[in-house]
N, C-alpha and C positions, 0 to 999 in steps of 0.2 A: 604737650609737653606736660608731665607729671609735676608734682610738688618737689618731689626728690628728682632732682637731674642724673642721681646714678640709675635712676629706672630705667631711661631711654638707653644711657649705656649698657646695663645690665642685659636688655631686652635686646640690643645690637648682637653680645656676647653669645646669644643663644642660636645654635644654628638648626635646632630641628623645630619645624613647625608646631608640631605636639606640644612639646616643652613650652613653648612661648606661650602657647594659648592657656596651660597651665599655670605658668608664671602669672599673666595678667589676670587670671581669676584669682588667684590669691592674693595678689597685691588688691585688687579692688575690692573682694569679697569682707577683707580684714576690715576698708573702713566701715563697715555697719557691724561689727562686735563691740557689744556694750563694754566698755572699761579695758578693752584693748587697744594696741596702737602696733602698727607694723611698718617699720620703716630699715633702712639700710644702716648697718651697723659693721662695720670692717672688723676682723678678728684677728689680729697677728699676720700672718701672710696671706690668709683668705680674705681677698677685697671684696668679692660677690658675694654678700652676706645678708639675710634679712631676717629681721628677729621679730615677735609678739611680744610685746611689754602689757605689763599692768602695774600700776604702782611703782613704776621705775624697775621693775626686775624682768625679765629675759626667761619666759617661759619652753617657748618654741622658736626653732630658728630654721631656716634653710638656706641652703648654699647653692649659688645659680653655677649650675655646669653648659657646656654646650648642648648635650644631648639629653640631661636629665636635672630634676632639681634633689638634693641630698636635705630629706626633713630630718630634724633633731626632737624627738620629745626630750627636755633638758631635764627635766624630774618630774620622770614618771611615776614614781615611788609617791611623790607627795601631790601631783596632778591627776594621775590618772592610776590609781594603785589597784586597779584589775586587768590593765593592758598588760598583755603578754605577748611575745614574740610568735609563739606557735599561731596565736588567733591571727596576728596580722599577715603572718606570711600566707595566711589562707589566702589574702586580696593581693599581697604586694610579698613574691618570693626572694626579694633580696634585702629582706629585714634584717638587722644585725643588732646585738645587744652589746654594749660598749663598756669596757671594763670603769669607766667611770658611772655607769647606770643608765646612761642616756641611751635610747635606742633610735636608729636610723632607718629610713624608709626610704627608698628611690622612687620618684614621682617624674612619670614620663609624659603622661597623658593629662586631659581635662578630667576625665573620670577618676583617673588617680586622685586630682587635686580635690576634688568634690568630695572624695572618701575620704582622705588625710583630715579637709575642714571638718567633715562630719564627725568624725574620730575624736578630732581634738577639741571641739567646741560642739558637743552632742545637742544641748540645749538651746542652740542658737540656728534659725535658718535664713542664711545669706538671700538678699536681692538678687543678687548675681546666678 
């Protein structure tokens, strides 16, 4: 059982074995990122939502679906100014730039999860 009761609930919601493995990795690896914490934060009608926080601000988030995780670069102009959708689309074909300026990426596998965590936190080498 995780420190967050939602962890187990979210894991049960995921039907894809590959996506469940990606979810476990993102949640477990986040515990070793200095200055950040990852925790559930339901938002409006989106109940299964994890956010990466630093100094009380949410910089990254992902929404848990049954067959994928939808990763959000919430403030890419500030956190990753050189990040562009065309570069991301080489590794993630379902990248979208939203009107809000956020960039979304579909995560389906452990390899996807490792890649997105490396892009989000290039200076960090996770233990997991």
